[in-house]
Each structure stands twice: as structure tokens, then as C-alpha cells.
C-alpha positions as CSV (number, residue, x, y, z in Angstrom):
1,X,-4.5,13.2,-7.9
2,X,-6.4,11.3,-10.6
3,X,-3.5,8.8,-10.0
4,X,-3.4,8.6,-6.2
5,X,-7.2,7.8,-6.7
6,X,-7.0,5.2,-8.8
7,X,-4.0,3.8,-6.4
8,X,-5.9,3.9,-3.2
9,X,-9.0,2.1,-5.3
10,X,-7.6,-0.8,-6.7
11,X,-5.2,-1.1,-2.7
12,X,-9.4,-0.7,-1.2
13,X,-10.5,-2.4,-3.9
14,X,-9.2,-5.9,-3.3
15,X,-8.5,-5.5,0.0
16,X,-12.5,-5.7,0.4
17,X,-13.4,-8.0,-2.2
18,X,-10.5,-11.0,-0.9
19,X,-12.2,-9.6,2.7
20,X,-15.7,-10.7,1.3
21,X,-14.6,-14.0,-0.6
22,X,-12.8,-15.8,2.2
23,X,-15.5,-17.1,4.2
24,X,-17.8,-18.1,1.6
25,X,-14.2,-19.7,-0.4
26,X,-14.1,-21.2,3.5
27,X,-17.3,-23.1,3.4
28,X,-16.0,-24.6,0.0
29,X,-12.9,-25.9,1.1
30,X,-14.7,-27.5,4.3
31,X,-17.5,-29.0,2.2
32,X,-14.9,-30.6,-0.6
33,X,-12.7,-31.6,2.3
34,X,-10.0,-29.7,1.4
35,X,-7.9,-29.5,4.9
36,X,-4.9,-29.4,6.3
37,X,-4.7,-32.0,9.1
38,X,-1.9,-31.3,12.0
39,X,1.3,-33.4,12.2
40,X,4.5,-33.4,13.6
41,X,5.7,-31.2,11.3
42,X,3.4,-28.5,11.6
43,X,2.4,-25.8,14.0
44,X,-1.5,-25.7,14.0
45,X,-3.1,-28.8,16.2
46,X,-6.8,-29.2,14.9
47,X,-7.7,-29.8,11.5
48,X,-7.9,-26.0,9.1
49,X,-9.4,-25.4,5.8
50,X,-7.1,-24.6,2.6
51,X,-8.1,-22.7,-0.8
52,X,-7.0,-19.5,1.2
53,X,-5.3,-19.0,-2.1
54,X,-8.2,-19.2,-4.0
55,X,-9.7,-16.7,-2.5
56,X,-6.4,-14.6,-3.6
57,X,-6.0,-14.9,-6.9
58,X,-9.8,-14.6,-7.3
59,X,-9.5,-10.8,-5.6
60,X,-6.8,-10.7,-7.7
61,X,-8.1,-11.5,-10.6
62,X,-11.6,-9.7,-10.4
63,X,-9.7,-6.3,-9.4
64,X,-7.2,-7.1,-12.5
65,X,-10.8,-7.3,-14.6
66,X,-11.2,-3.9,-13.2
67,X,-8.4,-1.6,-14.5
68,X,-7.7,-3.9,-17.6
69,X,-11.4,-1.8,-18.3
70,X,-11.2,1.4,-16.6
71,X,-7.3,2.0,-16.1
72,X,-5.4,0.1,-19.3
73,X,-7.7,0.0,-21.4
74,X,-6.2,-3.0,-23.5
75,X,-5.5,-7.0,-23.1
76,X,-2.0,-7.1,-24.1
77,X,-0.2,-10.5,-24.5
78,X,1.9,-8.9,-20.9
79,X,-1.5,-9.2,-19.0
80,X,-2.5,-13.0,-20.9
81,X,0.5,-14.4,-20.3
82,X,0.9,-12.7,-16.8
83,X,-2.3,-14.1,-16.0
84,X,-2.1,-17.8,-17.7
85,X,0.7,-18.0,-16.1
86,X,-0.5,-17.6,-12.6
87,X,-3.3,-19.2,-13.2
88,X,-1.1,-22.6,-14.0
89,X,0.3,-22.0,-10.6
90,X,-3.2,-22.4,-8.8
91,X,-4.1,-25.0,-10.7
92,X,-0.7,-26.8,-9.8
93,X,-1.4,-25.9,-6.0
94,X,-4.7,-26.5,-5.8
95,X,-4.3,-30.4,-6.9
96,X,-1.5,-31.0,-5.0
97,X,-3.5,-29.8,-1.9
98,X,-6.3,-32.1,-2.9
99,X,-4.4,-34.9,-3.7
100,X,-0.4,-34.5,-3.5
101,X,2.1,-34.2,-6.5
102,X,4.7,-35.9,-7.1
103,X,8.0,-33.4,-7.1
104,X,8.7,-34.0,-10.9
105,X,4.6,-33.3,-12.0
106,X,4.7,-30.5,-9.1
107,X,8.1,-28.5,-11.8
108,X,6.9,-29.3,-14.5
109,X,4.2,-27.3,-14.3
110,X,6.4,-24.1,-12.6
111,X,8.8,-24.2,-15.2
112,X,5.5,-24.4,-17.8
113,X,4.5,-21.0,-15.8
114,X,7.5,-19.3,-15.7
115,X,7.6,-20.0,-19.7
116,X,5.0,-18.5,-20.3
117,X,5.4,-15.1,-18.1
118,X,8.8,-15.6,-19.7
119,X,7.8,-15.7,-23.6
120,X,4.8,-13.2,-23.5
121,X,7.0,-10.5,-21.6
122,X,8.7,-10.1,-23.9
123,X,12.1,-11.2,-21.4
124,X,14.2,-13.5,-22.9
125,X,16.6,-11.7,-23.5
126,X,16.7,-10.0,-20.8
127,X,20.5,-10.9,-19.2
128,X,22.2,-11.6,-22.4
129,X,21.2,-14.7,-25.0
130,X,18.1,-16.5,-24.5
131,X,20.6,-20.0,-23.9
132,X,21.3,-18.1,-20.3
133,X,18.3,-15.8,-20.2
134,X,15.4,-18.8,-20.0
135,X,17.8,-20.7,-17.9
136,X,18.6,-18.5,-15.4
137,X,14.6,-16.7,-14.7
138,X,13.5,-20.1,-14.5
139,X,15.6,-20.7,-12.4
140,X,14.7,-17.3,-10.1
141,X,11.4,-18.3,-10.4
142,X,10.8,-21.7,-9.7
143,X,13.3,-21.3,-6.6
144,X,11.6,-18.3,-5.1
145,X,8.0,-20.3,-5.9
146,X,9.5,-22.9,-3.8
147,X,11.2,-20.8,-1.1
148,X,7.4,-19.3,-0.4
149,X,6.2,-22.4,-0.2
150,X,8.2,-23.9,1.8
151,X,8.8,-20.7,4.7
152,X,4.8,-20.8,4.4
153,X,4.8,-22.8,7.4
154,X,3.2,-20.5,10.3
155,X,0.1,-18.3,10.2
156,X,0.1,-15.3,8.2
157,X,3.4,-14.9,8.2
158,X,3.9,-15.0,4.1
159,X,1.2,-13.6,3.5
160,X,1.9,-10.1,5.3
161,X,5.4,-10.3,4.2
162,X,4.3,-9.8,0.4
163,X,1.7,-7.8,1.1
164,X,5.1,-5.7,2.6
165,X,6.8,-6.5,-0.6
166,X,4.5,-5.6,-2.5
167,X,4.1,-2.1,-1.5
168,X,8.3,-2.3,-2.1
169,X,7.4,-3.0,-5.3
170,X,5.4,-0.3,-5.9
171,X,7.4,2.1,-4.8
172,X,10.2,1.3,-6.7
173,X,7.6,1.1,-9.8
174,X,6.5,5.3,-8.6
175,X,9.6,6.3,-8.6
176,X,10.9,5.1,-11.4
177,X,8.4,6.3,-13.6
178,X,9.4,8.6,-16.2
179,X,7.4,9.5,-19.9
180,X,8.7,7.2,-22.1
181,X,8.0,4.3,-19.4
182,X,4.8,5.2,-18.2
183,X,2.6,1.6,-19.9
184,X,5.6,-0.9,-17.4
185,X,5.2,1.0,-14.7
186,X,1.1,1.1,-14.6
187,X,1.4,-2.1,-14.8
188,X,3.9,-3.2,-12.1
189,X,2.3,-0.4,-9.6
190,X,-1.5,-2.1,-10.7
191,X,-0.4,-5.2,-10.6
192,X,1.4,-4.7,-6.8
193,X,-1.6,-2.7,-5.6
194,X,-4.1,-5.4,-6.4
195,X,-2.2,-8.3,-5.2
196,X,-1.0,-6.0,-1.8
197,X,-4.3,-5.3,-1.1
198,X,-5.6,-9.0,-1.9
199,X,-3.4,-10.2,0.6
200,X,-3.8,-8.0,3.5
201,X,-7.1,-8.5,2.6
202,X,-6.5,-12.1,3.3
203,X,-4.1,-11.0,6.6
204,X,-7.5,-10.9,8.8
205,X,-8.8,-14.9,8.4
206,X,-4.7,-16.0,8.4
207,X,-2.9,-14.5,11.7
208,X,-2.4,-16.5,14.2
209,X,-4.6,-18.2,15.2
210,X,-5.5,-19.2,11.5
211,X,-9.3,-20.1,10.6
212,X,-7.8,-20.5,7.1
213,X,-5.1,-21.6,5.2
214,X,-2.9,-20.2,2.2
215,X,-2.5,-23.5,0.6
216,X,0.0,-24.7,-1.8
217,X,-1.4,-22.6,-4.0
218,X,-1.4,-20.0,-2.1
219,X,1.7,-20.4,-1.5
220,X,3.4,-21.0,-5.2
221,X,0.4,-18.1,-6.6
222,X,2.5,-15.3,-3.8
223,X,6.1,-17.2,-4.8
224,X,5.2,-16.4,-8.8
225,X,4.1,-12.7,-7.9
226,X,7.2,-11.8,-6.1
227,X,9.4,-13.6,-8.6
228,X,7.4,-12.3,-11.6
229,X,7.7,-8.5,-9.8
230,X,11.0,-8.8,-9.1
231,X,11.7,-9.4,-12.6
232,X,10.0,-6.2,-14.2
233,X,11.4,-4.4,-11.4
234,X,14.3,-4.8,-11.9
235,X,14.3,-4.7,-15.8
236,X,12.7,-1.2,-15.1
237,X,15.4,0.0,-12.5
238,X,18.2,-1.3,-15.1
239,X,16.8,1.3,-17.6
240,X,15.7,3.6,-16.1
241,X,19.1,4.1,-14.4
242,X,21.3,3.0,-17.7
243,X,23.2,0.3,-15.0
244,X,23.0,-3.5,-15.0
245,X,23.6,-3.3,-11.1
246,X,20.0,-2.1,-10.7
247,X,18.9,-6.0,-10.8
248,X,20.2,-6.8,-7.2
249,X,17.3,-4.6,-6.2
250,X,15.5,-7.7,-6.1
251,X,17.4,-9.4,-5.0
252,X,17.7,-7.6,-2.1
253,X,13.9,-7.1,-1.3
254,X,14.2,-10.9,-1.3
255,X,16.4,-11.1,0.7
256,X,14.4,-13.1,3.9
257,X,12.9,-15.3,1.4
258,X,16.0,-16.7,0.3
259,X,17.9,-16.8,3.2
260,X,14.9,-18.9,4.6
261,X,15.6,-21.4,1.8
262,X,19.5,-21.1,2.4
263,X,19.2,-21.9,6.1
264,X,16.9,-24.7,5.7
265,X,18.5,-26.4,2.6
266,X,22.6,-25.7,4.0
267,X,21.5,-27.5,8.0
268,X,19.3,-30.7,6.7
269,X,22.3,-31.2,4.1
270,X,24.7,-31.0,6.9
271,X,22.9,-33.0,9.2
272,X,22.2,-35.4,6.5
273,X,18.3,-34.7,6.4
274,X,15.8,-34.5,3.4
275,X,15.7,-31.4,2.2
276,X,12.6,-31.8,0.2
277,X,10.6,-33.2,3.3
278,X,9.2,-30.3,5.1
279,X,10.0,-29.8,8.4
280,X,9.6,-27.8,11.8
281,X,12.9,-26.1,11.9
282,X,12.7,-22.9,9.1
283,X,13.6,-19.3,10.5
284,X,9.8,-19.1,11.8
285,X,10.3,-21.5,13.4
286,X,13.2,-21.3,15.3
287,X,12.1,-17.2,16.4
288,X,8.7,-19.2,17.7
289,X,11.4,-21.6,19.9
290,X,13.2,-19.0,21.5
291,X,10.6,-16.2,21.9
292,X,7.4,-18.7,22.5
293,X,4.6,-16.0,20.3
294,X,3.9,-17.8,16.5
295,X,1.7,-14.1,16.8
296,X,5.4,-11.7,18.0
297,X,7.4,-14.2,15.3
298,X,5.0,-12.2,13.2
299,X,6.0,-9.3,14.0
300,X,9.3,-10.2,12.7
301,X,9.3,-11.2,10.1
302,X,7.3,-8.1,9.0
303,X,9.6,-5.4,10.6
304,X,12.5,-7.2,9.3
305,X,10.9,-7.4,5.8
306,X,10.1,-3.3,6.8
307,X,13.0,-2.2,7.2
308,X,14.8,-4.6,4.2
309,X,12.4,-2.4,1.9
310,X,13.0,0.9,4.0
311,X,16.5,0.0,3.6
312,X,16.3,-0.7,-0.1
313,X,14.4,2.8,-1.0
314,X,16.7,4.6,0.2
315,X,19.5,3.2,-1.8
316,X,17.9,3.5,-4.8
317,X,17.5,6.9,-4.8
318,X,21.4,7.8,-3.5
319,X,21.5,6.6,-7.2
320,X,25.2,5.1,-6.0
321,X,27.2,2.1,-6.6
322,X,28.8,1.6,-4.1
323,X,26.6,2.1,-1.2
324,X,24.1,-0.5,-3.6
325,X,26.9,-3.3,-2.7
326,X,27.9,-2.5,0.0
327,X,24.2,-2.5,1.0
328,X,24.1,-6.5,-0.5
329,X,27.3,-7.1,1.3
330,X,25.8,-6.2,4.9
331,X,22.7,-7.6,4.7
332,X,24.1,-10.9,3.4
333,X,26.8,-11.1,6.6
334,X,23.8,-10.7,9.2
335,X,21.4,-13.1,7.1
336,X,25.1,-15.4,7.5
337,X,25.5,-13.8,11.6
338,X,21.6,-14.1,11.9
339,X,21.1,-18.0,11.1
340,X,24.4,-19.1,13.1
341,X,22.4,-18.0,16.3
342,X,19.2,-19.1,15.0
343,X,21.1,-22.8,13.9
344,X,21.7,-23.3,18.2
345,X,18.0,-24.1,18.2
346,X,16.8,-26.5,19.1
347,X,14.1,-27.6,16.4
348,X,11.6,-30.6,16.1
349,X,12.8,-33.4,13.2
350,X,9.9,-35.6,12.2
351,X,10.7,-39.2,11.2
352,X,9.4,-37.8,7.3
353,X,12.5,-36.0,7.4
354,X,15.6,-38.5,8.1
355,X,17.5,-40.4,5.5
356,X,17.2,-44.2,5.2
């Protein structure tokens, strides 16, 4: 009962913290000219303040402090490393939102945050020798940071989606709890619930029509959270089940983000367009064009991710290797089919996306 009370408390407090902070951050963004102006590759029609990511992170950080004092009662290297990596990502994102960063400098900032997380959380030999583990984990984290940055292209999409996935990570950690991994489970569970509460507290301001955007700081922080939780939950489930195959669960949970960046990269490469340049050709844009509603598009993305989370939980509870492999294959074929259908939807291609 005590554990349920603590989980409920941190979720509600993080929700209320971000819900209360966001209007203040919004006014500050206007005052400091952190504004996103509309252009050909964006769907909003009027200037909208950025810095939503700062509001989410502020609420997240406040509740992390609260749980350290009241629950974990220690500030160890893993927590310090986790928060340091997150702080670097927020800093890089805010600079990019305000001034625009060279892609290489942005990549260096992302990589630095990854390395700090990996080394402080004792993950250097997670997948074998460090020269294999470190590049794979950095690729996973940087890839998801950029995937979520790409996917942050319509009001409320990744805010609601990431909250759903965070609850999924909480469920996995809760189901993996044993007497020997209590600290790890508490760490993951509390981080997941605090994050879920934070993004859901921001969602009322970010849902269509959005009054404030996440910005690169927010979308990359969400990518940082989801990628790190994928690693931590993957390690936890593999240790609990004594089966390396369970590393597939984070990939299954985050399959929609992987699908979207794959769709964009493949179609742009095929059509001779710039992969790194933003545009209105993501899965979300295509769904929105097909059904004619940004709100319904958001709910469709939420529903897809709810289904992914529920299926993943069922497969985990069944403890069947064959079912896990079959589920991954089914989702892979579904996204291939879905991608081919979306590829037939007309898209708007801004001049900046065309190669010289």
C-alpha cells in the first residue's frame, strides 16, 4: 500500500508541477523571443513560444529531488550521471532553439550526454566488450533523440506518446521486481512515473491548438529519456529472465518512433531529398492529410502506442520466446505495410529539402 501511495504521489505531483510551471515558462519564452515562426515545412500558422521542454524538465527535476529525499534517500553516481546527461541535452536543445546549432556540434553534445549516462550507470560491458557496447548504445540513444526530434512535428504527438511509453516502462519494471533488484526497480519505476506525470502535465498546453511547443530541448530530452529507459529496462528484464532475447522488448516498445524515422529516411533517400532537413512528410503529416484532422491524428498515434505497450506486457507475462519473436515480426510487417500505404499519401516538399 505504501508503494502504491508513493507512486501515485510522485505522478500527481509531477503533473501538477509542470502544469503550474508551464504558463510561467510560456511568458518567459515570449519575453526572451524563444519563438517558433511558421514556414513551409511546419503546420502551425502563427508564432508560438518554445521552451516547453524546459517546463517538462523543471517539473521532472523537482520531483527527482523530492524522491531522492523521501524515497531513495541517496544521491549516487547513477542518478548524478543520469541527470547530468539530461541537463546537457536540455542545454544543447535550448541553444539550438535560440540560435541554431551546427549539426556536428549538436551531435557532439548528444554523444557527450550518452557517454556520461553509459559510464556512470555501469553499462560499458552490457552487450559484451566495451568497443561493441559503447558504439551500439550511443547509436541507440542518438538515433532515438533524433527520431523524437523528427517526430515532434504536430501538436501533442510526442508529448502524449512518450507519457504512454513511460507508463509502459513502469509496468515492465514493476513486473520485473525481485528481492535482489529492488533498488534498480525503484529507480526505473520512479523515473518513469515522474516523467509520465511531467509530460501529461504539459500536454494540455501542447495539444492542438498548441499554446507552447517542446522545442528541440524538449523533444531531445524525451528521446534521451525513452532511449535510457529502453537500456535500463532491457538490462533489468534480461537479468530477471536470464535471457538475452529480452533486449527485444525496448525495440518493440519504441517501434513507432523507429518506424517514423525509417519511413522518412527511406522515402527521402529514394526521392533524392535531404534526409536531415525538416519537412511535412512524416507518418503524422501523412495520416493528418489522409483524415484531415490534427486532433484525430494525435489520438491515432496514442492508440497505436497503447496497443504496442499492451501487447508487449502480455508477451512479457506469457514468458514465451517464440511469442516475443513472432510479435516483433508481426509489428515489423505491420509497419512495412502501413508505411507503403502512407507513402501513397500526397506530401508537401519545401524547397529547403531539395538537393542542390
